[in-house]
C-alpha positions, 0 to 999 in steps of 0.5 A: 585875896582879893575881897570881891573872891573872899564875899563870893566863897563866904556868900556860896559858903552860907547864902544866907548869912551873906547880903551879896556877892559884890562889895557896896560901891561907893555910892551905897556906902555914901548914902548910909552914912549920909544921915548919920552925925558922926562928929565927936563921941559917938557911938556906932555899931555897923552890922553886917560889916562882911570886908571892910567897905562901910569899915574905912568909909566910917573910920575915916569918918570917925577920925580917931575920935568915938567908938566903934564896934562893927559885928559880922557874924562870918568869923572869915570877914570877921577875921578879915576886917579885925585884922584890917581895923585894929581901931575897930573893936569887932565882934563876930557875932549874930547881930541879935547879940547886939544888946549883949555885945555894947554892955560887953564892951560898957555900952549902954547906948549908940549912936548911930545903926548902919546895916547891911543885915540881910533879908534871913537876918529879919526872918530869924530876929526883930532887927529892927526893935533890936536896933530900936534898944540898943539907940540913943533917942537922937539915933540913927539907923540906916539899912542898905536893902535890894531896890527893885526886890522892896514890893517881896514878902521880905522887903514888906516885913523888914519895912513894917517891922523899922515902922514898928521900931522907929517913929520916922522911916524914910526910903532913900533913892535908888543909887544906881551905881551899885550893883545890884541897885540898890536904896537906903531905908533912914529910920530914926526915932526909936521906941524904947 
């Protein structure tokens, strides 16, 4: 079964837990990863890994170095991801459990966190504060958001919470080569 079909079926099954009905475009994946230093023995965490478009790109950039933890709440998507990427530690869990997930895997802090979480995840847990506490002081957090929805209350709450958890928040340019168009929020200087 194609990734698009699996993603669509899982979206229909649990629309608040699956961020989109389409896989991220190459342009969005590039935008999510560009702000991160991914060299050496980095610890990279992926939140809302889905079918693995970002996972593929992260594995390519890491080239076997560092640690890669992919957190996915949907068991069908997590199983698919684990089968495709045996070198990645895939954890079927809610992003709210991130501190426990890191501890369970002997990791104190992450160097980079890449998030494709939907707004519903932000409504049910303080994702920005959790991510800030999980990051090393020099770490970076990136979050994909849908363009055109930035004035809606969930998007404004997301931005407000990111500003409270990080000393620096920069919205990237609109990525038109994604369906729907998106942008990346880049958060640095985590407040522990």
